[in-house]
C-alpha positions as CSV (number, residue, x, y, z in Angstrom):
1,M,-9.7,-23.2,-17.3
2,D,-12.6,-22.3,-14.9
3,T,-10.7,-19.9,-12.6
4,V,-13.8,-19.3,-10.4
5,N,-15.0,-22.8,-9.7
6,A,-11.7,-24.9,-9.9
7,P,-10.7,-26.5,-6.7
8,W,-8.3,-24.4,-4.6
9,T,-5.5,-25.2,-2.2
10,P,-2.6,-23.2,-0.9
11,T,-0.4,-25.0,-3.4
12,S,-2.7,-24.9,-6.5
13,W,-0.9,-21.7,-7.8
14,R,2.0,-24.0,-8.6
15,D,0.1,-25.4,-11.6
16,R,-0.2,-21.9,-13.1
17,P,2.4,-19.7,-14.9
18,A,4.1,-17.6,-12.2
19,M,5.5,-14.3,-13.3
20,Q,8.2,-12.2,-11.6
21,Q,9.6,-15.1,-9.5
22,P,13.3,-15.2,-8.6
23,Q,15.5,-17.8,-10.2
24,W,16.6,-19.4,-6.9
25,P,20.0,-21.2,-7.5
26,D,19.5,-23.9,-4.8
27,A,16.1,-25.5,-4.8
28,D,16.9,-27.6,-1.7
29,A,17.9,-24.5,0.3
30,L,14.7,-22.8,-0.8
31,D,12.6,-25.7,0.2
32,A,14.2,-25.9,3.7
33,V,13.5,-22.2,4.3
34,L,9.9,-22.5,3.2
35,K,9.4,-25.4,5.5
36,E,10.8,-23.4,8.4
37,L,8.6,-20.5,7.6
38,G,5.6,-22.9,7.6
39,T,6.3,-23.7,11.3
40,L,6.5,-20.0,12.5
41,P,3.7,-18.1,14.1
42,P,1.4,-16.0,11.9
43,L,2.4,-12.4,11.6
44,V,-1.3,-11.2,11.7
45,F,-4.5,-13.0,12.7
46,A,-7.6,-14.0,10.7
47,G,-9.9,-11.9,12.9
48,E,-7.9,-8.7,12.1
49,S,-8.2,-9.4,8.4
50,R,-12.0,-9.9,8.8
51,D,-12.2,-6.6,10.6
52,L,-10.4,-4.9,7.8
53,T,-12.8,-6.4,5.2
54,S,-15.7,-5.0,7.2
55,R,-14.1,-1.5,7.2
56,L,-13.4,-1.7,3.5
57,A,-17.0,-2.7,3.0
58,A,-17.9,0.8,4.4
59,V,-15.5,2.3,1.8
60,S,-17.2,0.4,-1.0
61,R,-20.6,1.9,0.1
62,G,-19.2,5.4,0.1
63,E,-19.2,5.7,3.9
64,A,-15.4,5.8,4.5
65,F,-12.1,6.5,2.6
66,L,-9.0,4.3,2.3
67,L,-5.5,5.7,2.9
68,Q,-3.0,3.1,1.9
69,A,0.6,4.4,2.2
70,G,4.2,3.6,2.9
71,D,7.5,2.7,1.4
72,C,8.0,1.7,-2.2
73,A,10.2,-1.2,-0.8
74,E,11.2,-1.8,2.7
75,S,14.9,-2.2,3.4
76,F,16.8,-4.6,5.7
77,D,19.1,-1.7,6.4
78,R,16.4,0.6,7.7
79,L,14.8,-1.2,10.6
80,N,14.7,1.8,12.9
81,A,12.1,2.9,15.4
82,D,12.6,6.6,14.6
83,I,12.2,6.0,10.9
84,L,9.0,4.0,11.5
85,R,7.7,6.6,13.9
86,D,8.2,9.4,11.5
87,K,6.5,7.5,8.7
88,L,3.5,6.8,11.0
89,K,3.4,10.5,11.9
90,V,2.9,11.5,8.3
91,I,0.2,8.8,7.8
92,L,-1.6,9.9,10.9
93,Q,-1.4,13.5,9.8
94,M,-2.9,12.7,6.4
95,A,-5.7,10.7,8.1
96,V,-6.5,13.5,10.4
97,V,-6.6,16.1,7.6
98,L,-8.9,13.8,5.6
99,T,-11.2,13.0,8.5
100,Y,-11.5,16.6,9.7
101,S,-11.8,18.2,6.3
102,A,-13.9,15.6,4.5
103,G,-16.0,14.3,7.4
104,V,-15.6,10.6,6.7
105,P,-13.8,7.8,8.6
106,I,-10.4,6.9,7.2
107,V,-9.3,3.3,6.9
108,K,-5.5,3.3,7.5
109,V,-3.5,0.6,5.7
110,G,0.3,0.7,5.5
111,R,2.6,-0.6,2.8
112,I,4.6,-1.9,5.6
113,A,5.8,-5.0,7.6
114,G,6.2,-7.1,4.4
115,Q,6.7,-4.8,1.4
116,F,10.1,-6.2,0.5
117,A,9.7,-7.6,-3.0
118,K,9.6,-5.5,-6.2
119,P,8.6,-6.6,-9.8
120,R,11.0,-5.7,-12.5
121,S,10.7,-4.9,-16.2
122,S,13.7,-7.1,-17.0
123,D,15.1,-10.2,-15.3
124,T,18.6,-8.9,-15.7
125,E,20.5,-5.6,-15.6
126,I,23.6,-4.6,-17.6
127,V,26.2,-2.2,-16.2
128,D,29.5,-1.6,-18.0
129,D,28.8,-4.7,-20.2
130,I,28.3,-6.9,-17.1
131,E,24.9,-8.6,-17.0
132,L,23.5,-9.6,-13.6
133,P,20.1,-10.5,-12.1
134,S,17.9,-7.5,-11.4
135,F,17.5,-6.3,-7.9
136,R,14.1,-7.7,-6.7
137,G,14.0,-6.3,-3.2
138,H,15.8,-7.3,0.0
139,I,13.6,-10.4,0.4
140,V,15.4,-11.8,-2.7
141,N,18.8,-10.1,-3.2
142,D,20.8,-6.9,-2.6
143,A,20.9,-3.7,-4.6
144,S,24.7,-3.7,-4.8
145,F,25.9,-4.6,-8.3
146,S,28.0,-7.7,-7.8
147,P,27.4,-11.4,-8.6
148,E,27.3,-12.2,-4.8
149,A,24.8,-9.5,-4.0
150,R,22.5,-10.2,-6.9
151,T,22.3,-13.9,-6.4
152,P,18.9,-14.8,-4.9
153,E,19.3,-16.0,-1.3
154,P,16.5,-18.0,0.3
155,K,17.6,-17.1,3.9
156,R,16.4,-13.6,3.1
157,L,12.8,-14.9,3.3
158,L,13.4,-15.6,7.0
159,Q,15.0,-12.2,7.5
160,A,11.9,-10.6,5.9
161,Y,9.7,-12.5,8.3
162,N,11.7,-11.5,11.3
163,Q,11.8,-7.8,10.3
164,S,8.1,-7.9,9.6
165,A,7.5,-9.3,13.1
166,S,9.6,-6.5,14.7
167,T,7.9,-3.8,12.6
168,L,4.5,-5.1,13.6
169,N,5.5,-5.0,17.3
170,L,6.6,-1.4,16.9
171,L,3.4,-0.5,15.0
172,R,1.2,-2.0,17.7
173,A,3.1,-0.2,20.4
174,F,2.8,3.2,18.6
175,T,-0.8,2.9,17.6
176,K,-2.2,1.4,20.8
177,G,0.2,2.7,23.4
178,G,-0.6,6.4,23.4
179,F,1.5,7.8,20.5
180,A,-1.7,7.9,18.3
181,D,-3.8,9.7,21.0
182,L,-5.7,12.5,19.3
183,R,-4.6,14.8,22.0
184,R,-1.1,14.4,20.6
185,V,-2.1,15.7,17.2
186,H,0.4,18.6,17.4
187,A,3.3,16.2,18.1
188,W,2.9,14.5,14.8
189,N,4.0,17.6,12.9
190,Q,7.7,17.1,12.4
191,E,10.0,20.2,12.4
192,Y,10.8,20.2,8.7
193,V,7.1,19.8,7.9
194,A,5.9,22.3,10.6
195,S,7.9,25.1,9.0
196,S,6.2,24.8,5.7
197,N,2.9,26.3,4.6
198,E,1.3,22.8,4.7
199,G,2.6,22.4,8.3
200,Q,1.2,25.7,9.4
201,R,-2.1,24.8,7.8
202,Y,-2.0,21.5,9.7
203,E,-1.4,23.4,13.0
204,K,-4.5,25.5,12.5
205,L,-6.5,22.3,11.9
206,A,-4.9,20.7,15.0
207,E,-6.0,23.8,17.0
208,G,-9.5,23.2,15.8
209,I,-9.3,19.6,17.0
210,D,-8.1,20.8,20.4
211,A,-11.1,23.1,20.6
212,A,-13.5,20.4,19.7
213,L,-12.1,18.1,22.4
214,R,-12.4,20.8,25.0
215,F,-16.0,21.4,24.0
216,I,-16.8,17.7,24.2
217,E,-15.2,17.5,27.7
218,A,-17.0,20.7,28.8
219,A,-20.3,19.2,27.6
220,G,-19.8,16.4,30.1
221,F,-18.6,13.6,27.8
222,A,-15.8,11.4,29.3
223,T,-13.3,11.4,26.5
224,D,-10.8,9.5,28.6
225,L,-13.1,6.5,28.4
226,D,-13.4,6.4,24.6
227,E,-10.5,4.4,23.3
228,R,-11.2,5.7,19.7
229,L,-9.7,9.0,20.8
230,H,-6.5,7.5,22.2
231,Q,-5.5,4.8,19.7
232,V,-6.0,3.9,16.0
233,D,-6.6,0.7,14.1
234,F,-3.7,0.3,11.6
235,Y,-3.5,-2.5,9.1
236,T,-0.6,-3.9,7.0
237,S,-0.4,-4.8,3.4
238,H,2.1,-5.7,0.7
239,E,2.2,-7.0,-2.9
240,A,1.9,-10.8,-2.8
241,L,4.8,-11.2,-5.2
242,I,7.0,-14.0,-3.9
243,L,4.4,-16.8,-3.9
244,G,6.4,-19.4,-2.0
245,Y,6.7,-17.0,0.9
246,E,3.0,-16.2,0.9
247,E,2.1,-19.9,0.7
248,A,4.3,-20.7,3.7
249,L,2.5,-18.1,5.8
250,T,-1.0,-19.2,4.8
251,R,-2.9,-20.7,7.7
252,Q,-6.4,-22.3,8.2
253,D,-8.4,-20.3,10.7
254,S,-9.5,-22.4,13.7
255,L,-12.8,-20.6,14.0
256,T,-14.0,-20.6,10.4
257,D,-11.8,-23.2,8.7
258,D,-11.1,-20.6,6.0
259,W,-7.6,-20.0,4.7
260,Y,-5.8,-16.7,5.4
261,D,-2.5,-15.4,4.2
262,C,-1.1,-14.4,7.6
263,S,1.8,-12.4,6.2
264,A,-0.4,-9.3,6.1
265,H,-3.9,-8.1,6.6
266,M,-4.3,-7.2,3.0
267,L,-2.4,-8.4,-0.1
268,W,-2.5,-7.1,-3.7
269,I,-1.6,-8.3,-7.2
270,G,0.5,-6.0,-9.3
271,E,-0.1,-4.8,-12.9
272,R,2.6,-7.2,-14.2
273,T,1.1,-10.3,-12.5
274,R,-2.7,-9.9,-12.8
275,Q,-3.1,-12.5,-15.6
276,L,-6.4,-14.2,-15.1
277,E,-4.9,-17.7,-15.6
278,G,-1.8,-16.8,-13.7
279,A,-0.4,-18.0,-10.4
280,H,-1.0,-14.8,-8.5
281,V,-4.7,-14.6,-9.2
282,E,-5.0,-18.3,-8.5
283,F,-3.3,-17.9,-5.1
284,L,-5.2,-14.8,-3.9
285,R,-8.6,-16.0,-5.0
286,G,-8.5,-18.7,-2.3
287,V,-7.4,-16.7,0.8
288,E,-10.0,-14.8,2.7
289,N,-8.0,-11.7,3.3
290,P,-9.1,-8.5,1.6
291,V,-7.2,-8.3,-1.7
292,G,-6.3,-5.6,-4.2
293,C,-5.4,-5.6,-7.8
294,K,-3.5,-2.9,-9.7
295,L,-4.9,-1.8,-13.0
296,G,-2.9,0.1,-15.6
297,P,-4.0,2.0,-18.7
298,T,-4.3,-1.1,-20.9
299,A,-6.8,-2.8,-18.7
300,T,-10.0,-3.7,-20.6
301,T,-13.5,-3.9,-19.3
302,D,-13.7,-7.6,-20.0
303,E,-10.4,-8.2,-18.1
304,V,-11.5,-6.2,-15.1
305,V,-14.9,-7.8,-14.8
306,A,-13.3,-11.2,-15.1
307,L,-10.8,-10.4,-12.3
308,C,-13.7,-9.3,-10.1
309,E,-15.4,-12.7,-10.8
310,A,-12.2,-14.6,-10.1
311,L,-11.2,-12.7,-6.9
312,N,-14.6,-12.0,-5.5
313,P,-17.2,-14.4,-7.0
314,T,-19.6,-14.0,-4.0
315,K,-19.5,-10.2,-4.4
316,L,-18.6,-9.7,-0.7
317,P,-18.3,-6.0,0.0
318,G,-14.8,-5.0,1.2
319,R,-13.2,-8.1,-0.3
320,L,-11.7,-6.5,-3.4
321,T,-10.0,-3.2,-4.0
322,L,-9.2,-2.1,-7.6
323,I,-6.2,0.2,-7.5
324,T,-5.8,2.3,-10.7
325,R,-2.3,3.4,-11.8
326,M,-2.9,4.9,-15.3
327,G,-0.9,8.1,-15.5
328,A,-2.2,11.7,-15.3
329,D,-2.6,11.8,-19.1
330,N,-4.7,8.6,-19.3
331,I,-6.9,8.5,-16.2
332,E,-9.9,10.5,-17.3
333,A,-10.3,8.6,-20.6
334,A,-9.3,5.1,-19.4
335,L,-11.1,4.9,-16.1
336,P,-14.8,5.7,-16.8
337,P,-15.4,2.6,-19.0
338,L,-14.1,0.4,-16.2
339,L,-16.2,2.1,-13.6
340,R,-19.3,1.5,-15.8
341,A,-18.5,-2.1,-16.5
342,V,-17.9,-3.0,-12.8
343,A,-21.0,-1.1,-11.7
344,D,-23.1,-2.8,-14.4
345,A,-21.8,-6.2,-13.2
346,R,-22.8,-5.2,-9.6
347,H,-19.4,-5.8,-8.0
348,P,-19.1,-3.9,-4.7
349,V,-15.4,-3.0,-5.1
350,V,-13.3,-0.3,-3.5
351,W,-11.8,2.0,-6.1
352,A,-8.4,3.5,-5.1
353,S,-6.0,5.7,-7.0
354,D,-2.3,4.9,-7.1
355,P,-1.0,8.2,-8.6
356,M,2.7,7.2,-8.3
357,H,3.5,4.3,-10.6
358,G,1.9,5.6,-13.8
359,N,3.8,8.9,-13.5
360,T,7.4,7.6,-13.1
361,Y,10.2,8.8,-15.4
362,T,14.0,9.2,-15.5
363,S,15.2,12.7,-14.8
364,E,18.0,14.5,-16.6
365,N,20.5,13.5,-14.0
366,G,19.5,9.8,-14.3
367,H,17.3,9.4,-11.2
368,K,14.0,7.7,-11.4
369,T,11.5,10.3,-10.2
370,R,7.9,11.6,-10.2
371,H,6.6,15.1,-10.4
372,F,4.2,16.2,-7.7
373,D,2.0,18.0,-10.3
374,H,1.6,14.7,-12.2
375,V,0.6,12.9,-9.0
376,L,-2.0,15.6,-8.3
377,G,-3.1,15.4,-11.9
378,E,-3.9,11.7,-11.7
379,V,-5.7,12.1,-8.4
380,S,-7.8,14.9,-9.8
381,G,-8.6,12.8,-12.9
382,F,-9.5,9.9,-10.7
383,F,-12.0,12.1,-8.8
384,A,-13.3,13.6,-12.0
385,A,-13.9,10.2,-13.6
386,H,-15.9,9.1,-10.5
387,R,-18.0,12.2,-10.5
388,S,-18.9,11.7,-14.1
389,E,-20.0,8.1,-13.4
390,G,-21.7,8.7,-10.0
391,T,-19.3,6.3,-8.2
392,W,-17.3,6.7,-5.0
393,P,-13.6,7.6,-5.3
394,G,-12.7,5.3,-2.4
395,G,-9.1,5.9,-1.6
396,I,-5.5,6.7,-2.5
397,H,-2.5,4.4,-2.5
398,V,0.8,6.3,-2.3
399,E,4.5,5.7,-1.7
400,L,5.9,8.1,1.0
401,T,8.3,8.4,3.8
402,G,8.5,10.6,7.0
403,E,12.1,11.5,6.1
404,N,13.0,14.8,4.5
405,V,14.0,13.2,1.2
406,T,14.4,14.8,-2.3
407,E,13.0,12.0,-4.6
408,C,9.9,13.5,-6.2
409,L,10.0,16.8,-8.0
410,G,7.8,19.8,-7.4
411,G,5.6,20.4,-4.4
412,A,5.7,23.5,-2.2
413,D,9.5,23.5,-2.2
414,Q,9.6,23.3,-6.0
415,L,12.2,20.6,-6.0
416,A,14.1,20.5,-9.3
417,D,16.3,18.0,-11.0
418,A,19.4,19.5,-9.4
419,D,17.9,18.8,-5.9
420,L,17.4,15.1,-6.4
421,D,21.1,14.4,-5.4
422,L,20.6,16.1,-2.0
423,R,18.8,13.3,-0.3
424,Y,17.8,10.6,-2.8
425,E,17.7,7.6,-0.4
426,T,15.1,5.1,-1.8
427,I,16.3,1.6,-2.8
428,C,13.8,1.4,-5.6
429,D,11.1,4.0,-6.5
430,P,10.9,7.7,-5.5
431,R,8.7,8.6,-2.5
432,L,6.8,11.7,-1.4
433,N,8.4,13.4,1.6
434,G,6.4,14.6,4.6
435,R,5.7,18.0,3.2
436,Q,4.5,16.7,-0.1
437,S,2.4,14.0,1.6
438,L,0.6,16.5,3.8
439,D,0.0,18.8,0.8
440,L,-1.5,15.8,-1.1
441,A,-3.8,15.1,1.9
442,F,-5.2,18.6,1.8
443,R,-5.7,18.4,-1.9
444,V,-7.6,15.1,-1.6
445,A,-9.7,16.5,1.2
446,E,-10.7,19.4,-1.0
447,L,-11.7,17.0,-3.8
448,L,-13.7,14.9,-1.3
449,G,-15.5,18.0,-0.2
450,D,-16.4,19.2,-3.7
């Protein structure tokens, strides 16, 4: 099938094999919910997505850096202004560290306001000889192990929409209402982070920013009039996994007549759903949002170039981000051939490193975890591969929280297996806490400066 030139509509994905879709028990109930979603206002606007594409175009040219970060999977039980504020604090801290230390603009994209669905390695889970559907994120079912909790419920799609709308309202208030003002840079340093070596290093950096602002004002520049110092542009993203939900929120822009998936500014395709003839590639090739695609260690040069042709046939800079998730032991060998192939095909992609998913394993006490050293190892390998090929290491894509969790091992606190039980709170994959996230930002800044 000609994936690039075949006619596209918001429903054409339905003619392709769709991986990782829930087995909804009541088709009529699902259809009613999708129809209702189709009547609701867009969560984001086409112009915002176009703006993000232009900013990612700068990343593709080596003029900016992408920081994409947030929860592994958002929870219906954790819609809380304080939790969101603390998560945003960490992301703003990381962005300031990267900007100040590396001297490039940072494009800030959250895994937020829609990251409710999770792909699974198996459709079912067995506990004590009882087999039930796997937990696929709160947009589908609940993590509790019971038949009622694990049965996919279409009304959860509406709850996901409503929570995304509330989250977006909070995000816009925080990022445009004074919280993100650069003069508040010290206030982003949470107490448990500030007491660490990373927090103290951040405070010294913040003092440097204060001094720079005082100098600018003393030189006669009216900093109060420059909104770039007082607010930030923050974009949302999630994996476009549940295709019925994404289709229902797809709208035709009144200015351009182009189609946009208005559930988020940016959508990505996962490693498990990137089949060239599959439904996810088919759906995302037709919307004009910036899109991403995860690439694991088995990705071949032919596959990756074909995905570039399918998802960005016009070679529009900023349209396509390739997110590598290969594991610390694989990255330096697996990535360079892909970099060469995409460069030879003249595709202007953004390359970003997801150092989380390729380094996940089960600890001795049964928790899914990641070791901070492995995360750093993959990021370092990502930069080394780009240096060897003369390409731009355009960004990082990480799972994190502002809460003081104990989910990933290592870091400055040297968290060990025995510490995981202290505050292991994720509903799916382990996240970096604030200290670990800030440490990662300083390490990335050093790599950018090399």
